[in-house]
N, CA, C and O atoms as a printed pandas DataFrame, in Angstrom:
     atom_number atom_name residue_name chain_id  residue_number  x_coord  y_coord  z_coord
0              1         N          MET        A               1    0.565   -1.463   -0.165
1              2        CA          MET        A               1    0.224   -0.173   -0.045
2              3         C          MET        A               1    1.146    1.067    0.313
3              4         O          MET        A               1    1.157    1.958   -0.537
4              5         N          GLU        A               2    1.634    1.185    1.027
5              6        CA          GLU        A               2    3.171    2.539    1.323
6              7         C          GLU        A               2    3.448    2.652   -0.562
7              8         O          GLU        A               2    2.824    3.490   -1.212
8              9         N          ASN        A               3    4.069    2.054   -0.978
9             10        CA          ASN        A               3    4.512    2.263   -2.661
10            11         C          ASN        A               3    3.133    2.431   -3.626
11            12         O          ASN        A               3    3.320    3.402   -4.360
12            13         N          ASP        A               4    2.245    2.019   -3.794
13            14        CA          ASP        A               4    0.980    2.571   -4.754
14            15         C          ASP        A               4    1.315    3.590   -4.581
15            16         O          ASP        A               4    1.984    4.081   -5.490
16            17         N          LYS        A               5    0.928    4.798   -2.842
17            18        CA          LYS        A               5    0.593    5.717   -3.048
18            19         C          LYS        A               5    1.682    6.713   -3.863
19            20         O          LYS        A               5    1.622    7.574   -4.741
20            21         N          TYR        A               6    3.063    5.854   -2.753
21            22        CA          TYR        A               6    3.877    6.901   -3.676
22            23         C          TYR        A               6    4.409    6.465   -5.607
23            24         O          TYR        A               6    5.347    7.152   -6.010
24            25         N          SER        A               7    3.935    5.614   -6.442
25            26        CA          SER        A               7    3.491    5.036   -7.282
26            27         C          SER        A               7    2.584    5.587   -8.460
27            28         O          SER        A               7    2.423    5.551   -9.680
28            29         N          LEU        A               8    2.021    6.207   -7.084
29            30        CA          LEU        A               8    0.675    7.259   -8.052
30            31         C          LEU        A               8    1.596    8.725   -7.980
31            32         O          LEU        A               8    2.082    9.416   -8.875
32            33         N          LEU        A               9    1.594    8.830   -6.778
33            34        CA          LEU        A               9    2.478   10.952   -7.189
34            35         C          LEU        A               9    3.598   10.188   -8.336
35            36         O          LEU        A               9    3.187   10.088   -9.492
36            37         N          LYS        A              10    4.558    9.825   -8.115
37            38        CA          LYS        A              10    5.756    9.207   -8.710
38            39         C          LYS        A              10    4.581    9.432  -10.378
39            40         O          LYS        A              10    4.756   10.583  -10.778
40            41         N          ALA        A              11    3.749    8.808  -11.130
41            42        CA          ALA        A              11    3.313    8.993  -12.691
42            43         C          ALA        A              11    2.813   10.490  -12.505
43            44         O          ALA        A              11    3.318   11.240  -13.340
44            45         N          GLU        A              12    1.554   11.387  -11.213
45            46        CA          GLU        A              12    0.890   12.080  -11.130
46            47         C          GLU        A              12    2.459   13.244  -11.428
47            48         O          GLU        A              12    2.203   13.967  -12.391
48            49         N          VAL        A              13    3.451   13.448  -11.026
49            50        CA          VAL        A              13    5.098   13.930  -11.209
50            51         C          VAL        A              13    4.870   14.220  -12.878
51            52         O          VAL        A              13    4.360   15.060  -13.619
52            53         N          GLN        A              14    5.445   13.220  -12.926
53            54        CA          GLN        A              14    5.923   13.139  -14.878
54            55         C          GLN        A              14    4.433   13.077  -15.391
55            56         O          GLN        A              14    4.342   12.356  -16.384
56            57         N          GLU        A              15    2.931   13.781  -14.878
57            58        CA          GLU        A              15    2.491   14.228  -15.811
58            59         C          GLU        A              15    2.377   15.869  -16.341
59            60         O          GLU        A              15    2.230   16.491  -17.393
60            61         N          ILE        A              16    2.563   16.152  -14.722
61            62        CA          ILE        A              16    3.126   17.393  -14.690
62            63         C          ILE        A              16    4.629   18.047  -15.358
63            64         O          ILE        A              16    5.021   19.125  -15.805
64            65         N          ILE        A              17    5.104   16.846  -15.147
65            66        CA          ILE        A              17    6.871   17.440  -16.599
66            67         C          ILE        A              17    6.240   17.164  -17.282
67            68         O          ILE        A              17    5.320   17.785  -16.751
68            69         N          ASP        A              18    5.618   16.579  -18.421
69            70        CA          ASP        A              18    5.004   16.139  -19.310
70            71         C          ASP        A              18    4.577   17.068  -20.096
71            72         O          ASP        A              18    4.702   17.203  -21.313
72            73         N          LEU        A              19    3.856   17.957  -18.997
73            74        CA          LEU        A              19    2.795   19.721  -19.245
74            75         C          LEU        A              19    3.449   20.408  -19.324
75            76         O          LEU        A              19    3.264   21.396  -20.034
76            77         N          ILE        A              20    4.654   20.185  -18.547
77            78        CA          ILE        A              20    5.350   21.740  -19.604
78            79         C          ILE        A              20    6.306   21.717  -19.918
79            80         O          ILE        A              20    7.146   22.617  -19.937
80            81         N          ALA        A              21    6.380   20.364  -20.322
81            82        CA          ALA        A              21    7.335   19.969  -21.766
82            83         C          ALA        A              21    6.515   20.649  -22.606
83            84         O          ALA        A              21    6.817   21.770  -23.016
84            85         N          ALA        A              22    5.470   20.073  -22.918
85            86        CA          ALA        A              22    4.378   20.588  -23.754
86            87         C          ALA        A              22    4.291   22.188  -23.455
87            88         O          ALA        A              22    3.583   22.542  -24.398
88            89         N          LYS        A              23    4.504   23.055  -22.911
89            90        CA          LYS        A              23    4.054   24.187  -22.989
90            91         C          LYS        A              23    3.026   24.273  -22.275
91            92         O          LYS        A              23    3.457   25.079  -21.450
92            93         N          ASN        A              24    2.004   24.063  -21.960
93            94        CA          ASN        A              24    1.162   23.402  -21.079
94            95         C          ASN        A              24    0.967   23.889  -19.687
95            96         O          ASN        A              24    0.803   23.125  -18.737
96            97         N          ALA        A              25    0.993   25.305  -19.589
97            98        CA          ALA        A              25    1.458   26.289  -18.348
98            99         C          ALA        A              25    0.458   25.803  -16.917
99           100         O          ALA        A              25    0.572   25.535  -15.721
100          101         N          LYS        A              26   -0.725   25.931  -18.186
101          102        CA          LYS        A              26   -1.953   25.571  -17.616
102          103         C          LYS        A              26   -2.809   25.105  -17.098
103          104         O          LYS        A              26   -3.528   25.460  -16.164
104          105         N          GLU        A              27   -2.728   23.741  -18.088
105          106        CA          GLU        A              27   -2.928   22.367  -16.984
106          107         C          GLU        A              27   -2.053   21.765  -16.329
107          108         O          GLU        A              27   -2.565   20.857  -15.674
108          109         N          ALA        A              28   -0.335   21.891  -16.121
109          110        CA          ALA        A              28    0.621   21.885  -16.398
110          111         C          ALA        A              28    0.351   22.283  -13.913
111          112         O          ALA        A              28    0.509   21.499  -12.977
112          113         N          ASN        A              29   -0.013   23.601  -13.928
113          114        CA          ASN        A              29    0.013   24.398  -12.477
114          115         C          ASN        A              29   -1.627   23.814  -12.812
115          116         O          ASN        A              29   -0.774   22.934  -12.933
116          117         N          ASN        A              30   -3.012   23.405  -13.073
117          118        CA          ASN        A              30   -4.073   22.463  -12.553
118          119         C          ASN        A              30   -3.147   21.055  -11.374
119          120         O          ASN        A              30   -2.723   21.092  -10.219
120          121         N          LYS        A              31   -3.172   20.373  -12.052
121          122        CA          LYS        A              31   -2.409   19.655  -11.759
122          123         C          LYS        A              31   -1.543   19.442  -10.982
123          124         O          LYS        A              31   -1.372   18.582  -10.118
124          125         N          LEU        A              32   -0.924   20.373  -11.370
125          126        CA          LEU        A              32    0.422   20.540   -9.522
126          127         C          LEU        A              32   -0.578   21.190   -8.553
127          128         O          LEU        A              32    0.262   21.425   -7.684
128          129         N          ALA        A              33   -1.644   21.632   -8.061
129          130        CA          ALA        A              33   -2.781   22.273   -7.362
130          131         C          ALA        A              33   -2.847   20.545   -6.858
131          132         O          ALA        A              33   -2.752   20.225   -5.673
132          133         N          GLU        A              34   -2.997   19.693   -7.812
133          134        CA          GLU        A              34   -4.180   18.361   -7.009
134          135         C          GLU        A              34   -3.215   18.062   -6.642
135          136         O          GLU        A              34   -3.573   17.583   -5.567
136          137         N          VAL        A              35   -1.479   17.864   -6.679
137          138        CA          VAL        A              35   -0.714   16.942   -6.149
138          139         C          VAL        A              35   -0.255   17.369   -5.499
139          140         O          VAL        A              35    0.031   16.733   -4.484
140          141         N          SER        A              36    0.068   18.503   -5.607
141          142        CA          SER        A              36   -0.135   19.590   -3.818
142          143         C          SER        A              36   -1.122   19.086   -2.403
143          144         O          SER        A              36   -0.898   18.964   -1.199
144          145         N          GLU        A              37   -2.178   18.905   -3.203
145          146        CA          GLU        A              37   -3.890   19.191   -2.260
146          147         C          GLU        A              37   -3.217   17.037   -1.422
147          148         O          GLU        A              37   -3.273   16.542   -0.297
148          149         N          GLN        A              38   -2.756   16.575   -2.640
149          150        CA          GLN        A              38   -2.477   15.152   -2.279
150          151         C          GLN        A              38   -1.576   14.446   -1.141
151          152         O          GLN        A              38   -1.604   13.331   -0.619
152          153         N          LEU        A              39   -0.572   15.862   -0.950
153          154        CA          LEU        A              39    0.860   15.386   -0.517
154          155         C          LEU        A              39    0.449   16.217    1.306
155          156         O          LEU        A              39    0.745   15.863    2.447
156          157         N          ASP        A              40   -0.315   17.372    0.771
157          158        CA          ASP        A              40   -1.312   18.253    2.038
158          159         C          ASP        A              40   -1.448   16.925    2.704
159          160         O          ASP        A              40   -0.591   16.720    3.564
160          161         N          GLU        A              41   -2.770   15.480    2.413
161          162        CA          GLU        A              41   -3.509   15.186    3.369
162          163         C          GLU        A              41   -1.990   13.346    3.593
163          164         O          GLU        A              41   -1.920   12.438    4.421
164          165         N          LEU        A              42   -1.453   13.580    2.796
165          166        CA          LEU        A              42   -0.514   12.219    3.266
166          167         C          LEU        A              42    0.269   13.308    4.215
167          168         O          LEU        A              42    0.783   12.633    5.106
168          169         N          LEU        A              43    0.616   14.816    4.437
169          170        CA          LEU        A              43    1.188   14.575    5.117
170          171         C          LEU        A              43    0.743   14.530    6.018
171          172         O          LEU        A              43    1.446   14.161    6.959
172          173         N          ASP        A              44   -0.608   14.860    6.256
173          174        CA          ASP        A              44   -0.982   15.691    8.152
174          175         C          ASP        A              44   -1.829   13.959    8.391
175          176         O          ASP        A              44   -2.668   13.951    9.292
176          177         N          THR        A              45   -1.587   12.452    7.546
177          178        CA          THR        A              45   -1.634   11.489    8.055
178          179         C          THR        A              45   -0.762   10.033    7.973
179          180         O          THR        A              45   -0.770    8.803    7.941
180          181         N          SER        A              46   -0.023   11.273    7.969
181          182        CA          SER        A              46    1.576   10.932    7.985
182          183         C          SER        A              46    2.234   10.412    9.346
183          184         O          SER        A              46    1.518    9.418    9.468
184          185         N          ASP        A              47    2.937   10.372   10.268
185          186        CA          ASP        A              47    3.764   10.319   11.081
186          187         C          ASP        A              47    5.036    9.241   11.072
187          188         O          ASP        A              47    5.614    9.275   12.159
188          189         N          GLU        A              48    5.500    8.497   10.335
189          190        CA          GLU        A              48    6.320    7.652   10.047
190          191         C          GLU        A              48    7.762    8.891    9.752
191          192         O          GLU        A              48    7.654   10.033    9.305
192          193         N          ASP        A              49    8.940    8.225   10.148
193          194        CA          ASP        A              49    9.901    9.138    9.608
194          195         C          ASP        A              49    9.951    9.304    8.404
195          196         O          ASP        A              49    9.770   10.400    7.874
196          197         N          GLU        A              50   10.277    7.945    7.617
197          198        CA          GLU        A              50   10.076    7.630    6.110
198          199         C          GLU        A              50    9.542    8.118    5.486
199          200         O          GLU        A              50    9.948    8.769    4.524
200          201         N          ASP        A              51    8.033    7.897    5.975
201          202        CA          ASP        A              51    6.770    8.812    4.906
202          203         C          ASP        A              51    7.514   10.166    5.099
203          204         O          ASP        A              51    7.705   10.694    4.004
204          205         N          LEU        A              52    7.941   10.817    6.026
205          206        CA          LEU        A              52    7.443   12.197    6.294
206          207         C          LEU        A              52    8.910   12.955    5.534
207          208         O          LEU        A              52    9.072   14.141    5.249
208          209         N          ILE        A              53    9.804   11.857    5.356
209          210        CA          ILE        A              53   10.996   12.605    4.426
210          211         C          ILE        A              53   10.289   11.969    2.577
211          212         O          ILE        A              53   10.393   12.642    1.552
212          213         N          GLU        A              54    9.702   10.720    2.652
213          214        CA          GLU        A              54    9.853   11.018    1.357
214          215         C          GLU        A              54    8.357   11.852    0.538
215          216         O          GLU        A              54    8.039   12.011   -0.640
216          217         N          ILE        A              55    7.732   12.231    1.835
217          218        CA          ILE        A              55    6.860   13.579    1.041
218          219         C          ILE        A              55    7.254   14.895    1.055
219          220         O          ILE        A              55    6.844   15.812    0.343
220          221         N          SER        A              56    8.580   14.922    2.441
221          222        CA          SER        A              56    9.499   16.135    1.780
222          223         C          SER        A              56   10.256   15.745    0.478
223          224         O          SER        A              56   10.522   16.660   -0.301
224          225         N          LYS        A              57   10.531   14.808    0.248
225          226        CA          LYS        A              57   11.031   14.928   -1.473
226          227         C          LYS        A              57   10.075   15.587   -2.061
227          228         O          LYS        A              57   10.281   16.778   -2.290
228          229         N          TYR        A              58    9.244   15.198   -2.316
229          230        CA          TYR        A              58    7.802   15.257   -3.901
230          231         C          TYR        A              58    7.717   16.908   -3.485
231          232         O          TYR        A              58    7.859   17.640   -4.464
232          233         N          GLN        A              59    7.476   17.719   -1.986
233          234        CA          GLN        A              59    7.359   18.894   -1.560
234          235         C          GLN        A              59    7.992   19.631   -2.567
235          236         O          GLN        A              59    7.391   20.314   -3.397
236          237         N          VAL        A              60    9.338   19.477   -2.486
237          238        CA          VAL        A              60   10.708   20.397   -2.786
238          239         C          VAL        A              60   10.331   20.069   -4.813
239          240         O          VAL        A              60   10.388   20.902   -5.718
240          241         N          LEU        A              61   10.070   18.980   -4.880
241          242        CA          LEU        A              61   10.309   18.672   -6.499
242          243         C          LEU        A              61    9.028   19.175   -7.103
243          244         O          LEU        A              61    8.841   19.436   -8.292
244          245         N          LEU        A              62    8.046   19.285   -5.965
245          246        CA          LEU        A              62    6.878   20.089   -6.953
246          247         C          LEU        A              62    7.263   21.926   -6.538
247          248         O          LEU        A              62    6.733   22.806   -7.216
248          249         N          ASN        A              63    8.020   22.209   -5.617
249          250        CA          ASN        A              63    8.012   23.750   -5.277
250          251         C          ASN        A              63    9.085   23.893   -6.982
251          252         O          ASN        A              63    8.521   24.533   -7.870
252          253         N          GLN        A              64   10.700   23.234   -7.366
253          254        CA          GLN        A              64   10.489   23.416   -8.316
254          255         C          GLN        A              64   10.205   23.132   -9.766
255          256         O          GLN        A              64   10.749   23.656  -10.738
256          257         N          LEU        A              65    9.247   22.200   -9.749
257          258        CA          LEU        A              65    8.145   22.164  -11.014
258          259         C          LEU        A              65    7.555   23.760  -11.353
259          260         O          LEU        A              65    7.688   24.383  -12.407
260          261         N          TYR        A              66    6.809   24.228   -9.994
261          262        CA          TYR        A              66    6.387   25.542   -9.101
262          263         C          TYR        A              66    7.075   26.492  -10.100
263          264         O          TYR        A              66    6.372   26.945  -11.003
264          265         N          GLN        A              67    8.647   26.916  -10.023
265          266        CA          GLN        A              67    9.556   27.669  -10.166
266          267         C          GLN        A              67    9.079   27.360  -12.188
267          268         O          GLN        A              67    9.231   28.330  -12.931
268          269         N          ARG        A              68    8.780   26.592  -12.539
269          270        CA          ARG        A              68    9.236   25.970  -14.413
270          271         C          ARG        A              68    7.956   26.864  -14.609
271          272         O          ARG        A              68    8.104   28.032  -14.967
272          273         N          ILE        A              69    6.978   26.460  -14.433
273          274        CA          ILE        A              69    5.554   26.828  -14.467
274          275         C          ILE        A              69    5.460   28.305  -14.778
275          276         O          ILE        A              69    4.883   28.703  -15.790
276          277         N          VAL        A              70    6.049   29.141  -13.872
277          278        CA          VAL        A              70    6.058   30.040  -13.755
278          279         C          VAL        A              70    7.017   31.198  -14.793
279          280         O          VAL        A              70    6.699   32.333  -15.147
280          281         N          ALA        A              71    8.331   30.376  -15.108
281          282        CA          ALA        A              71    8.572   31.117  -15.794
282          283         C          ALA        A              71    8.239   30.847  -17.333
283          284         O          ALA        A              71    8.322   31.649  -18.263
284          285         N          LEU        A              72    7.745   29.189  -17.367
285          286        CA          LEU        A              72    6.956   29.037  -18.811
286          287         C          LEU        A              72    5.839   30.305  -19.489
287          288         O          LEU        A              72    5.721   30.796  -20.611
288          289         N          ASN        A              73    5.041   30.539  -18.004
289          290        CA          ASN        A              73    3.975   31.613  -18.198
290          291         C          ASN        A              73    4.850   32.946  -18.532
291          292         O          ASN        A              73    4.769   33.207  -19.732
292          293         N          GLY        A              74    5.460   33.633  -17.988
293          294        CA          GLY        A              74    6.661   34.373  -17.555
294          295         C          GLY        A              74    5.899   34.995  -16.417
295          296         O          GLY        A              74    6.802   35.351  -15.661
296          297         N          HIS        A              75    4.816   35.313  -15.888
297          298        CA          HIS        A              75    4.604   35.649  -14.870
298          299         C          HIS        A              75    4.197   34.781  -13.835
299          300         O          HIS        A              75    3.696   33.678  -14.053
300          301         N          ALA        A              76    4.484   35.449  -12.249
301          302        CA          ALA        A              76    3.779   34.573  -11.728
302          303         C          ALA        A              76    1.860   34.342  -10.912
303          304         O          ALA        A              76    1.506   33.249  -10.468
């Protein structure tokens, strides 16, 4: 089960990356918001150090992807 939620997150992050590569900033931003909500829910329900570390890695990655989306749009 643990690997399933991270596999799903990985696939959704890849979708964001693909949307950025396709220069579809609006859809990428929408997907990023959706994934951010999922991460927030995981963070609220997790208390294992391993989970918290994994979640923080995804948070950093989403932050970097957000900066790419902003750059793609040319504004915040």
